[in-house]
Backbone bond lengths (Angstrom), bond angles and torsions (degrees), N, CA, C in turn:
res aa  C-N    CA-C-N  psi(-1)  N-CA   C-N-CA  omega(-1)  CA-C   N-CA-C  phi
1 M - - - 1.463 - - 1.523 109.01 -
2 K 1.311 115.68 142.61 1.463 121.20 178.06 1.525 108.10 -102.81
3 I 1.335 115.68 117.41 1.457 122.19 -173.99 1.520 110.22 -113.85
4 A 1.322 116.93 135.16 1.460 122.15 172.23 1.525 108.28 -109.23
5 I 1.320 116.14 140.94 1.460 121.79 174.28 1.520 107.34 -118.03
6 L 1.325 116.04 119.86 1.460 120.00 177.34 1.524 108.15 -84.20
7 S 1.308 116.74 107.61 1.461 121.64 -177.84 1.511 108.71 -153.51
8 R 1.324 116.21 141.66 1.454 120.48 -179.02 1.521 112.95 -82.57
9 N 1.334 117.63 -11.41 1.462 120.10 -174.78 1.524 109.68 -143.38
10 T 1.317 116.45 112.59 1.470 120.75 -179.59 1.522 112.17 -68.99
11 R 1.345 117.84 -18.29 1.460 120.92 -176.70 1.526 113.65 -87.39
12 L 1.320 117.46 -6.59 1.456 119.65 177.46 1.520 110.16 -62.62
13 Y 1.328 116.24 142.64 1.462 120.87 -177.62 1.526 111.52 -54.30
14 S 1.315 117.05 -49.71 1.466 120.55 -175.53 1.521 111.23 -62.02
15 T 1.319 116.73 -44.27 1.461 120.41 179.43 1.517 110.95 -62.88
16 Q 1.336 116.82 -47.01 1.454 120.22 -177.59 1.521 112.39 -65.11
17 R 1.324 117.07 -37.95 1.470 120.28 178.61 1.525 110.66 -62.93
18 L 1.323 117.17 -43.92 1.463 120.54 179.27 1.524 111.17 -63.77
19 V 1.320 116.17 -40.12 1.467 120.53 177.52 1.528 110.39 -62.64
20 D 1.328 116.49 -49.63 1.469 120.73 -176.87 1.526 111.82 -61.55
21 V 1.327 117.06 -46.57 1.464 120.12 -177.48 1.525 110.76 -66.68
22 A 1.325 117.06 -42.46 1.466 119.90 179.96 1.525 110.74 -61.74
23 R 1.311 117.68 -41.33 1.468 120.47 179.58 1.525 111.34 -69.47
24 E 1.342 116.88 -35.87 1.464 120.09 175.67 1.524 111.07 -60.19
25 R 1.327 116.39 -31.57 1.458 121.20 -178.05 1.526 111.97 -91.91
26 G 1.321 116.77 10.56 1.459 121.00 171.25 1.509 116.22 90.64
27 H 1.314 117.87 12.92 1.456 120.76 -178.87 1.530 111.64 -93.89
28 V 1.297 115.90 157.27 1.464 122.97 172.22 1.520 106.87 -93.88
29 V 1.325 117.09 126.80 1.467 121.08 -174.83 1.520 110.31 -124.40
30 R 1.317 114.93 139.13 1.463 120.60 176.43 1.520 108.62 -134.71
31 V 1.330 116.71 129.34 1.459 121.78 176.35 1.524 108.43 -93.82
32 L 1.329 116.02 125.78 1.457 121.81 -179.14 1.522 109.32 -117.09
33 D 1.329 116.36 124.80 1.459 120.23 171.22 1.522 107.12 -74.10
34 P 1.335 118.26 114.71 1.475 118.54 -175.37 1.524 113.52 -59.08
35 L 1.325 117.11 -27.77 1.464 119.43 -179.22 1.526 112.71 -76.59
36 R 1.337 116.81 -9.94 1.466 120.29 174.94 1.523 111.48 -101.11
37 C 1.331 117.07 0.62 1.462 120.95 174.95 1.525 108.99 -87.57
38 Y 1.311 116.76 145.91 1.456 120.17 174.21 1.523 107.83 -141.25
39 V 1.333 114.65 149.93 1.457 118.87 -165.35 1.530 112.18 -124.93
40 R 1.321 113.47 155.78 1.468 121.85 170.70 1.511 107.87 -117.90
41 I 1.340 116.48 125.76 1.454 121.90 -177.26 1.526 108.81 -114.84
42 A 1.326 115.30 117.60 1.461 120.98 178.20 1.520 107.95 -160.69
43 P 1.323 117.67 148.74 1.469 119.91 179.70 1.529 111.48 -56.34
44 G 1.322 116.69 123.21 1.457 121.38 178.18 1.514 114.26 74.14
45 N 1.323 117.24 6.56 1.473 118.86 -177.82 1.530 109.51 -147.68
46 M 1.339 115.05 64.96 1.459 121.18 176.00 1.527 108.20 -89.97
47 S 1.324 116.83 128.01 1.461 118.69 -178.05 1.523 110.96 -145.90
48 I 1.325 114.83 161.62 1.464 122.90 177.48 1.514 108.30 -133.85
49 R 1.312 115.97 140.47 1.461 121.46 172.59 1.525 108.44 -123.67
50 Y 1.320 114.75 150.39 1.467 121.17 -178.53 1.525 108.53 -137.05
51 K 1.323 115.12 114.45 1.461 121.17 -179.85 1.529 111.66 52.37
52 G 1.332 115.18 42.70 1.461 120.40 174.07 1.510 115.77 89.52
53 K 1.347 118.14 -1.93 1.463 120.21 -178.44 1.526 110.27 -124.09
54 A 1.337 115.72 147.97 1.456 120.91 -179.53 1.528 110.60 -69.50
55 V 1.314 115.09 140.29 1.463 121.69 173.75 1.522 106.71 -98.43
56 K 1.325 116.08 114.21 1.469 119.07 -178.25 1.527 109.44 -152.61
57 G 1.316 115.49 164.17 1.456 121.03 178.97 1.518 114.14 75.99
58 I 1.334 117.97 14.75 1.464 121.70 -179.81 1.528 109.21 -80.41
59 D 1.327 116.47 129.86 1.465 120.83 178.48 1.526 112.19 -90.74
60 A 1.332 116.85 -36.42 1.465 120.93 -176.74 1.518 109.67 -149.54
61 V 1.337 115.45 149.82 1.456 120.39 178.80 1.514 109.07 -130.91
62 I 1.336 115.65 135.48 1.458 122.25 175.51 1.525 107.86 -107.15
63 P 1.321 118.58 112.65 1.468 119.30 -179.84 1.528 111.45 -81.70
64 R 1.327 116.32 126.59 1.461 123.12 171.96 1.524 105.68 -122.73
65 I 1.318 115.26 68.94 1.458 122.30 -171.10 1.521 110.18 -95.43
66 G 1.323 116.67 121.51 1.456 122.27 -179.75 1.523 111.94 -78.76
67 V 1.337 115.16 166.04 1.462 121.20 -177.36 1.523 111.89 -59.41
68 T 1.334 116.65 -39.50 1.464 119.70 -175.17 1.522 113.26 -72.45
69 S 1.340 117.45 -14.62 1.466 119.61 -178.86 1.524 111.76 -120.26
70 T 1.335 116.17 26.43 1.468 119.91 -175.80 1.521 112.48 -59.24
71 F 1.323 117.35 -50.94 1.466 120.45 -174.96 1.522 111.26 -61.17
72 Y 1.322 116.70 -53.44 1.462 119.66 -176.06 1.524 110.79 -71.40
73 G 1.328 116.24 -40.31 1.460 120.07 -178.53 1.516 112.62 -61.61
74 T 1.343 116.94 -42.77 1.462 119.11 179.60 1.528 111.43 -71.85
75 A 1.331 117.64 -27.10 1.465 120.23 175.35 1.532 110.25 -65.97
76 V 1.325 116.76 -41.69 1.469 121.17 177.13 1.527 109.95 -65.75
77 L 1.327 116.57 -43.63 1.466 121.03 178.34 1.527 110.47 -60.35
78 R 1.328 116.98 -42.14 1.462 121.04 179.39 1.528 110.81 -62.95
79 Q 1.319 116.38 -38.31 1.469 120.25 178.51 1.528 110.11 -63.01
80 L 1.333 117.05 -42.52 1.462 120.23 177.81 1.526 111.11 -63.56
81 E 1.329 116.50 -40.28 1.470 119.88 177.13 1.528 110.30 -59.49
82 M 1.328 116.98 -43.37 1.453 120.75 -178.39 1.523 111.86 -69.05
83 M 1.330 116.24 -18.64 1.462 120.96 176.42 1.531 111.08 -90.02
84 G 1.345 116.37 6.56 1.453 120.40 175.22 1.512 115.85 89.22
85 V 1.339 117.64 14.55 1.463 121.38 -179.01 1.531 109.18 -85.90
86 Y 1.331 116.64 133.69 1.459 120.77 178.72 1.528 110.61 -76.81
87 T 1.327 116.57 141.59 1.470 121.49 172.43 1.521 108.87 -141.74
88 P 1.328 118.01 139.95 1.468 119.41 177.38 1.520 112.37 -71.74
89 N 1.332 116.76 -23.84 1.467 122.37 179.95 1.520 108.70 -125.64
90 S 1.306 116.20 106.41 1.463 120.13 -177.95 1.524 110.92 -69.98
91 S 1.312 115.88 165.07 1.472 120.42 178.84 1.520 110.81 -61.19
92 D 1.331 117.58 -40.99 1.467 119.97 179.44 1.526 111.11 -65.86
93 A 1.341 117.00 -37.48 1.468 120.51 179.08 1.522 110.73 -66.71
94 V 1.321 116.75 -41.26 1.465 120.54 178.06 1.526 110.54 -62.26
95 L 1.323 116.70 -43.43 1.468 120.49 179.49 1.527 111.28 -64.69
96 S 1.327 117.23 -39.26 1.461 120.13 179.01 1.519 111.28 -64.51
97 A 1.337 116.51 -42.49 1.461 120.28 -179.14 1.528 111.51 -69.94
98 R 1.315 117.38 -35.45 1.463 121.32 -176.91 1.513 111.85 -69.16
99 D 1.325 117.17 -29.03 1.465 123.00 178.57 1.527 107.60 -90.00
100 K 1.332 117.62 102.93 1.472 121.06 -175.34 1.525 112.03 -57.46
101 L 1.315 116.20 -43.26 1.457 119.99 -177.92 1.521 111.04 -63.88
102 R 1.303 116.53 -48.15 1.461 121.18 179.94 1.528 111.00 -61.09
103 S 1.323 116.93 -43.25 1.460 119.87 -178.18 1.527 111.34 -65.46
104 L 1.330 116.98 -40.07 1.457 119.88 178.81 1.525 111.33 -65.22
105 Q 1.319 116.95 -37.58 1.465 120.19 177.47 1.530 110.55 -63.10
106 I 1.325 116.26 -41.40 1.465 120.74 179.51 1.526 110.36 -66.18
107 L 1.334 116.64 -44.61 1.463 120.45 -179.14 1.524 111.06 -64.92
108 A 1.339 116.87 -41.94 1.460 120.21 179.48 1.525 111.08 -62.94
109 A 1.335 116.16 -37.54 1.465 119.96 179.05 1.523 111.25 -64.47
110 K 1.337 116.93 -24.76 1.463 121.81 177.74 1.531 111.96 -88.87
111 G 1.329 116.72 1.96 1.454 120.36 177.92 1.513 114.80 81.76
112 L 1.339 117.81 16.58 1.463 121.84 179.92 1.530 109.59 -89.87
113 D 1.327 117.14 130.13 1.460 121.07 -172.48 1.516 111.91 -80.77
114 M 1.323 114.92 155.18 1.464 122.75 -177.28 1.522 107.87 -159.26
115 P 1.333 118.59 167.32 1.468 118.98 171.84 1.526 109.57 -59.10
116 A 1.331 116.24 137.89 1.469 119.59 178.23 1.521 109.56 -53.71
117 T 1.332 116.08 137.20 1.458 121.58 -171.87 1.520 110.37 -133.29
118 V 1.333 116.28 139.46 1.465 120.89 176.26 1.524 109.29 -133.78
119 F 1.322 115.38 158.21 1.462 120.31 171.34 1.510 108.68 -154.24
120 G 1.307 116.08 155.44 1.460 121.72 179.19 1.516 108.65 -164.65
121 D 1.309 116.31 153.53 1.464 120.14 -173.46 1.527 113.57 -102.13
122 N 1.318 116.92 -38.94 1.466 119.95 -171.30 1.535 111.35 -84.11
123 P 1.327 118.14 129.38 1.469 121.04 179.26 1.527 113.43 -56.56
124 D 1.331 116.77 -29.88 1.465 119.99 179.99 1.527 112.08 -65.21
125 D 1.332 116.98 -18.49 1.460 121.02 -176.15 1.526 113.45 -99.08
126 T 1.330 117.73 -0.43 1.454 120.46 -172.86 1.523 113.18 -57.05
127 A 1.309 117.29 -46.52 1.462 120.45 -177.98 1.525 111.30 -60.81
128 D 1.326 116.56 -41.28 1.462 119.44 -178.64 1.532 111.09 -74.11
129 V 1.326 116.65 -34.45 1.472 120.25 176.16 1.522 109.90 -60.40
130 L 1.339 117.04 -45.83 1.466 120.59 179.06 1.523 111.04 -67.12
131 A 1.316 117.38 -32.95 1.462 120.14 177.13 1.523 110.93 -64.88
132 M 1.342 116.98 -33.25 1.461 120.96 176.71 1.521 111.15 -63.43
133 L 1.343 115.90 -31.18 1.463 120.80 -177.83 1.517 111.83 -82.41
134 G 1.317 117.52 -40.82 1.458 120.83 -177.97 1.516 111.44 115.32
135 E 1.313 116.01 -171.09 1.449 121.34 -174.44 1.534 111.74 -71.15
136 P 1.360 117.14 150.59 1.455 120.59 176.23 1.532 110.42 -68.68
137 P 1.348 116.26 167.97 1.459 128.94 9.29 1.540 113.38 -68.74
138 H 1.339 114.24 152.29 1.459 122.62 175.83 1.531 109.08 -123.25
139 V 1.309 116.17 146.30 1.463 121.61 174.23 1.520 107.29 -107.05
140 I 1.327 116.29 122.21 1.461 121.85 -177.70 1.525 108.22 -110.66
141 K 1.341 116.42 125.95 1.468 121.76 -172.55 1.517 111.39 -127.15
142 L 1.328 115.19 137.85 1.454 119.34 167.24 1.524 108.21 -66.06
143 N 1.304 116.86 142.31 1.460 120.72 -173.10 1.521 113.40 -66.57
144 E 1.333 117.80 -28.50 1.455 119.68 -177.63 1.526 111.77 -123.63
145 G 1.319 117.32 28.61 1.456 120.52 176.30 1.517 110.54 -75.25
146 S 1.347 116.07 167.13 1.454 121.20 177.63 1.520 109.55 -148.88
147 Q 1.338 115.36 157.72 1.467 122.41 177.08 1.529 112.27 55.72
148 G 1.329 115.87 31.73 1.458 120.84 177.39 1.510 114.83 84.60
149 T 1.336 117.67 -2.99 1.464 120.63 178.85 1.528 109.93 -70.04
150 G 1.327 116.41 135.24 1.450 120.47 177.96 1.508 113.60 74.93
151 V 1.343 117.50 27.12 1.462 122.45 176.83 1.528 107.85 -117.52
152 V 1.324 116.92 122.44 1.463 122.03 -174.19 1.528 109.46 -127.10
153 L 1.330 116.33 136.45 1.466 121.40 173.87 1.528 108.46 -99.23
154 A 1.323 115.95 120.15 1.469 121.70 178.46 1.519 107.92 -109.48
155 E 1.330 116.62 118.63 1.462 120.50 -173.49 1.528 113.10 -90.06
156 K 1.327 116.94 -13.51 1.461 120.60 177.85 1.529 109.32 -128.06
157 R 1.331 115.80 155.24 1.462 119.51 -179.82 1.530 110.97 -60.33
158 S 1.336 116.66 -38.34 1.467 119.54 179.30 1.523 110.85 -63.41
159 A 1.339 116.21 -36.28 1.464 119.90 177.95 1.523 110.14 -67.55
160 S 1.323 117.32 -40.26 1.468 120.81 177.62 1.524 110.15 -59.18
161 Q 1.330 116.01 -45.83 1.461 119.84 -179.38 1.526 111.54 -63.73
162 S 1.336 116.93 -37.70 1.464 120.58 -179.78 1.534 111.33 -66.86
163 V 1.334 116.49 -44.19 1.465 119.84 179.27 1.525 110.10 -64.68
164 I 1.324 116.78 -42.47 1.462 120.67 178.88 1.527 110.46 -60.75
165 E 1.320 116.68 -43.02 1.466 120.17 177.84 1.527 111.18 -62.10
166 A 1.336 116.66 -39.59 1.457 120.48 179.71 1.531 110.85 -65.62
167 F 1.350 116.92 -44.13 1.463 120.01 179.13 1.529 110.82 -64.25
168 R 1.334 115.63 -39.97 1.466 118.19 178.37 1.526 110.94 -64.78
169 G 1.333 116.17 -35.76 1.457 120.01 178.08 1.513 112.72 -63.36
170 L 1.334 116.45 -24.52 1.468 121.87 177.85 1.527 111.42 -93.57
171 Y 1.325 116.61 4.84 1.470 122.72 -176.77 1.528 111.47 55.70
172 A 1.330 115.71 38.17 1.463 121.39 -178.78 1.521 110.23 -94.95
173 N 1.318 115.93 144.90 1.454 121.22 173.36 1.524 108.63 -87.40
174 F 1.312 117.02 133.58 1.460 120.39 -175.23 1.519 109.60 -149.44
175 L 1.320 115.19 166.20 1.458 121.48 174.46 1.527 108.09 -136.97
176 V 1.316 116.69 162.94 1.460 122.53 -177.55 1.528 108.27 -125.02
177 Q 1.337 115.97 134.10 1.459 120.87 -177.40 1.524 111.56 -127.54
178 E 1.326 115.16 157.98 1.463 120.01 172.53 1.526 109.07 -68.52
179 F 1.307 116.32 149.32 1.454 122.67 178.43 1.531 108.56 -93.38
180 I 1.331 116.48 126.64 1.464 121.75 -179.00 1.523 107.96 -95.46
181 A 1.332 115.74 91.82 1.470 120.72 -172.34 1.518 112.43 -64.07
182 E 1.357 117.28 -36.50 1.458 119.43 -174.37 1.528 113.36 -68.53
183 A 1.348 117.36 -13.47 1.466 119.70 176.02 1.527 111.38 -67.76
184 K 1.339 116.45 -24.59 1.471 122.93 174.93 1.536 113.26 52.96
185 G 1.329 115.18 45.32 1.464 119.64 174.79 1.516 115.00 73.03
186 T 1.329 117.89 18.58 1.457 120.58 177.07 1.528 109.84 -120.34
187 D 1.314 115.96 151.82 1.453 120.56 172.09 1.516 109.64 -145.87
188 L 1.313 116.12 175.13 1.456 122.87 179.23 1.512 109.42 -115.30
189 R 1.321 117.24 135.57 1.465 121.73 168.69 1.531 106.86 -109.65
190 C 1.317 115.30 114.99 1.462 121.98 178.98 1.523 107.91 -105.14
191 F 1.320 116.76 120.73 1.460 120.47 -177.14 1.522 108.25 -96.19
192 V 1.334 114.85 112.20 1.460 121.36 -176.42 1.528 109.73 -101.66
193 V 1.322 115.42 129.50 1.465 121.98 172.49 1.521 106.97 -128.31
194 G 1.325 116.05 116.99 1.456 119.41 -176.07 1.514 110.18 68.81
195 K 1.312 115.73 -123.08 1.461 120.53 -176.18 1.516 112.56 -112.34
196 K 1.343 116.91 26.97 1.458 118.66 177.57 1.523 111.23 -148.31
197 V 1.320 115.51 156.28 1.455 122.04 173.66 1.533 107.06 -85.80
198 V 1.335 116.63 116.87 1.468 119.86 -176.90 1.524 112.09 -91.04
199 A 1.335 117.40 -19.59 1.468 121.22 179.09 1.518 108.60 -161.80
200 A 1.335 115.42 153.29 1.464 119.80 178.54 1.515 109.51 -148.37
201 M 1.315 116.24 142.67 1.461 120.89 176.92 1.516 109.77 -135.13
202 Q 1.314 114.65 152.10 1.463 120.99 172.51 1.509 108.41 -103.94
203 R 1.328 116.56 128.79 1.456 121.70 -179.64 1.521 109.09 -108.30
204 E 1.332 115.99 137.84 1.467 121.45 -179.03 1.519 109.47 -124.18
205 A 1.322 115.20 125.38 1.462 120.78 -178.14 1.522 110.97 -67.82
206 V 1.329 115.69 155.37 1.456 120.76 175.80 1.528 108.56 -68.66
207 P 1.329 118.78 156.19 1.463 121.17 -179.52 1.537 111.74 -53.52
208 G 1.322 115.65 134.76 1.460 121.23 179.98 1.510 114.94 85.12
209 E 1.339 116.75 -1.17 1.460 121.60 -178.74 1.531 108.80 -118.77
210 F 1.323 117.59 142.33 1.465 120.11 179.79 1.522 112.10 -104.98
211 R 1.347 117.48 -9.30 1.458 121.45 -179.32 1.525 109.54 -92.30
212 A 1.328 116.31 117.46 1.464 120.77 -175.89 1.519 110.49 -93.09
213 N 1.334 116.85 56.27 1.459 122.13 178.21 1.519 109.47 -100.03
214 I 1.322 117.05 130.83 1.465 121.02 179.51 1.526 110.43 -59.11
215 H 1.336 117.29 -35.35 1.467 120.89 178.70 1.529 111.70 -64.80
216 R 1.337 117.05 -14.20 1.462 121.16 178.25 1.528 111.42 -109.18
217 G 1.320 115.68 22.11 1.456 119.89 173.59 1.509 115.89 92.55
218 A 1.329 117.61 3.05 1.471 120.02 179.48 1.525 110.28 -64.51
219 T 1.320 116.36 150.18 1.457 121.86 174.85 1.522 108.92 -98.05
220 A 1.332 115.85 157.03 1.459 119.62 -177.37 1.517 110.58 -137.87
221 Q 1.318 114.86 147.65 1.458 121.01 174.75 1.520 108.59 -146.34
222 A 1.326 115.98 158.43 1.455 120.02 179.74 1.520 110.20 -59.21
223 A 1.321 116.10 141.71 1.461 121.48 -178.54 1.522 110.30 -118.35
224 T 1.308 115.43 144.44 1.461 121.91 172.43 1.524 108.11 -99.58
225 L 1.308 116.66 118.94 1.453 121.61 -175.86 1.522 111.11 -94.65
226 S 1.314 115.01 150.15 1.458 120.30 171.60 1.521 108.65 -77.82
227 A 1.322 116.32 165.45 1.464 120.45 177.28 1.521 110.76 -60.86
228 E 1.338 116.69 -36.33 1.462 120.66 179.41 1.522 111.08 -66.26
229 E 1.328 117.18 -41.80 1.464 120.46 179.69 1.520 110.74 -64.41
230 R 1.318 117.13 -41.19 1.471 120.07 176.93 1.529 111.03 -62.72
231 R 1.317 115.44 -44.73 1.462 119.59 -179.40 1.529 111.07 -61.08
232 I 1.320 116.65 -45.51 1.461 120.95 -178.66 1.529 111.15 -64.33
233 A 1.336 117.57 -41.33 1.461 120.75 179.30 1.528 111.17 -61.01
234 V 1.326 116.72 -45.39 1.465 120.96 179.68 1.527 110.46 -65.51
235 Q 1.323 117.23 -41.69 1.468 120.68 179.42 1.526 111.49 -64.67
236 A 1.340 117.05 -37.36 1.463 120.57 -179.70 1.524 110.59 -65.22
237 A 1.335 117.00 -45.23 1.467 120.43 178.59 1.521 110.51 -62.29
238 A 1.330 116.40 -43.76 1.465 120.34 -179.49 1.518 111.95 -65.40
239 A 1.330 117.43 -37.18 1.462 121.37 -179.41 1.526 111.69 -60.00
240 L 1.337 115.63 -33.34 1.458 120.38 -179.72 1.526 112.47 -94.45
241 G 1.335 116.85 0.16 1.457 120.70 177.63 1.511 114.24 77.68
242 L 1.338 117.56 24.95 1.462 121.77 -177.08 1.527 111.34 -99.79
243 G 1.324 116.89 128.19 1.455 121.51 174.02 1.511 111.93 -85.26
244 V 1.323 116.80 -24.12 1.467 123.22 176.86 1.517 106.83 -130.23
245 A 1.331 116.87 123.48 1.470 118.93 -175.42 1.518 111.29 -156.23
246 G 1.317 114.75 151.36 1.450 121.49 169.20 1.518 107.84 -106.90
247 V 1.315 116.70 114.39 1.465 121.13 -178.01 1.519 108.38 -102.86
248 D 1.328 116.45 118.20 1.462 122.06 -179.96 1.520 109.45 -98.73
249 M 1.341 115.93 131.61 1.453 119.31 -179.93 1.520 111.19 -144.13
250 L 1.314 115.15 161.24 1.454 123.16 177.10 1.524 109.61 -111.93
251 R 1.329 115.36 149.14 1.456 120.46 171.20 1.527 107.17 -93.45
252 S 1.314 116.05 119.17 1.465 120.69 -176.56 1.523 110.41 -125.35
253 K 1.324 115.32 174.52 1.465 120.86 179.16 1.528 111.68 -63.29
254 R 1.321 116.79 -27.13 1.466 119.30 -179.08 1.527 112.79 -100.32
255 G 1.347 116.12 11.06 1.453 120.02 177.46 1.516 112.44 111.77
256 P 1.336 118.27 -174.68 1.466 121.77 -179.41 1.524 111.74 -64.49
257 L 1.331 115.86 134.95 1.464 121.94 178.39 1.523 108.91 -122.35
258 I 1.305 117.13 129.23 1.463 121.04 -179.47 1.523 110.16 -80.25
259 L 1.331 115.26 129.29 1.459 120.79 174.27 1.523 110.82 -88.26
260 E 1.324 115.83 -53.54 1.452 120.47 178.37 1.520 109.87 -165.72
261 V 1.324 115.27 167.77 1.455 121.98 178.32 1.520 107.36 -123.28
262 N 1.321 116.18 124.78 1.464 122.31 -174.92 1.522 109.86 -102.41
263 A 1.338 116.45 126.06 1.460 121.02 -178.77 1.524 113.01 -85.69
264 S 1.334 118.09 -12.82 1.468 121.90 177.27 1.523 109.25 -131.48
265 P 1.324 117.68 60.68 1.468 120.26 -176.10 1.525 111.83 -68.42
266 G 1.336 115.98 139.23 1.457 120.43 178.44 1.520 111.76 -69.99
267 L 1.325 115.97 152.15 1.466 121.49 -178.05 1.524 113.38 -100.09
268 E 1.323 117.89 -23.45 1.459 120.08 -170.98 1.522 112.69 -61.99
269 G 1.333 116.74 -51.38 1.457 119.93 -177.39 1.512 112.90 -63.38
270 I 1.333 116.96 -43.78 1.463 120.69 -176.03 1.520 111.04 -70.63
271 E 1.334 117.82 -38.28 1.462 119.41 179.17 1.522 111.17 -71.14
272 A 1.332 116.37 -38.50 1.462 119.84 -179.59 1.520 112.21 -66.67
273 S 1.322 116.95 -39.37 1.462 120.51 -174.66 1.522 113.18 -82.81
274 T 1.330 117.00 -23.76 1.467 119.63 -176.07 1.524 114.21 -111.53
275 G 1.328 117.70 -21.10 1.457 120.21 -175.59 1.518 113.71 75.24
276 V 1.324 117.93 8.26 1.462 122.03 -178.27 1.526 110.29 -88.14
277 D 1.317 116.04 138.17 1.463 121.94 177.29 1.535 108.65 -80.13
278 V 1.321 116.18 78.60 1.461 121.20 -177.06 1.531 110.55 -68.04
279 A 1.320 117.11 -39.10 1.465 120.18 178.11 1.521 110.49 -58.63
280 G 1.331 116.25 -41.06 1.460 120.47 178.19 1.515 112.02 -62.79
281 A 1.334 116.80 -38.86 1.462 120.58 178.80 1.523 110.77 -63.96
282 I 1.338 116.46 -37.53 1.471 120.32 179.58 1.525 110.44 -66.25
283 I 1.329 117.29 -45.91 1.464 120.76 -178.89 1.528 110.98 -65.34
284 Q 1.335 117.28 -40.79 1.463 119.82 177.32 1.531 110.98 -63.07
285 F 1.320 116.96 -36.40 1.465 120.52 177.07 1.524 110.41 -64.24
286 L 1.334 116.68 -42.28 1.461 120.72 176.63 1.524 110.84 -59.97
287 E 1.321 116.34 -43.59 1.460 120.45 180.00 1.525 111.00 -59.14
288 A 1.321 116.08 -45.67 1.465 120.28 -177.77 1.526 111.60 -67.22
289 E 1.337 116.21 -42.89 1.460 119.91 -175.51 1.522 112.82 -76.84
290 A 1.344 116.84 -34.33 1.458 119.71 179.29 1.523 111.17 -80.01
291 G 1.361 116.22 -13.04 1.458 120.02 173.66 1.507 115.03 79.99
292 T 1.353 117.39 17.78 1.470 119.27 179.34 1.515 109.46 -131.76
293 S 1.317 116.43 54.70 1.465 121.57 -176.03 1.519 111.88 -61.78
294 V 1.323 115.31 134.68 1.457 122.37 174.84 1.519 107.85 -105.85
295 Q 1.306 117.94 120.36 1.460 121.37 -173.65 1.522 111.59 -83.68
296 V 1.319 115.15 80.52 1.454 121.85 174.26 1.509 107.47 -123.39
297 P 1.356 119.32 122.65 1.465 119.55 -175.61 1.512 112.27 -66.05
298 T 1.341 115.72 141.69 1.453 121.36 174.40 1.504 108.99 -97.28
299 R 1.311 116.94 164.27 1.448 120.94 179.94 1.516 109.36 -122.26
300 R 1.311 115.95 145.75 1.453 121.63 178.98 1.523 109.09 -74.44
301 R 1.317 115.43 133.23 1.453 119.70 -179.97 1.512 109.82 -75.95
302 S 1.322 116.49 142.04 1.458 120.61 176.23 1.514 109.88 -75.17
303 Q 1.321 116.49 149.23 1.461 120.89 -179.49 1.513 110.05 -69.75
304 R 1.331 114.49 135.65 1.466 119.85 179.49 1.514 110.02 -111.24
305 A 1.318 115.57 155.29 1.464 120.47 179.65 1.508 109.73 -72.42
């Protein structure tokens, strides 16, 4: 099978792991920087070129599209889809997951629980919007932030109003959520491939921090999930149309609450903390779904410190 990986950096851990595992299993792999792809759109003649050469003969594509290249990256992914290339995460699914507000609306419509969330545009409505949410603390998030960027904890109503005013002054899209105190700075990352959770880790924020992002110094360890948590993670990925997803959730007094669903979840933290060959699970899923499975055994990765 000929696999393309849309990634801006071949040296990233996740990209390199996918390349290595796919080649170990006998596949031909090519990493394409989506910003160096350019397309021709015409009835019956959809094509892509990359650095002066035609991109053709691709059986499957794995999108690893970063926040800064969402628009162009998903346009390239959509072009590949229209050319008949299989992808576990469609362009529409990636766009839905990248937009926090849109994804939460979709998940809520499916009956999946989450921290109560509000949003509003007009400054005159701020007080009533916050009243809809309830008493602080409030968590205020940029709609398209990642790795904890643009996430602020406001412990007083006046602080919430000040942060909201600042975000509005930057013409930023944002949403406001209830703060789940009992989570105590920890969350779960459930890595979904197909219709099952292949690995899960619990992340714990550093002292004084409420964001449990590894990029912000959080520690991680393998997590044992309940049947309900596994079910919710799989349902969340399916609701957004994602075959590969990182589903982040909190353990609360009322049960598991979904924080967000990531369409390009990193592999380094989850593989290091669990010892699971997540990259191998992704490639095997591609083989099964694209219908050209190569029977080469994979090996379980040893746990790393």
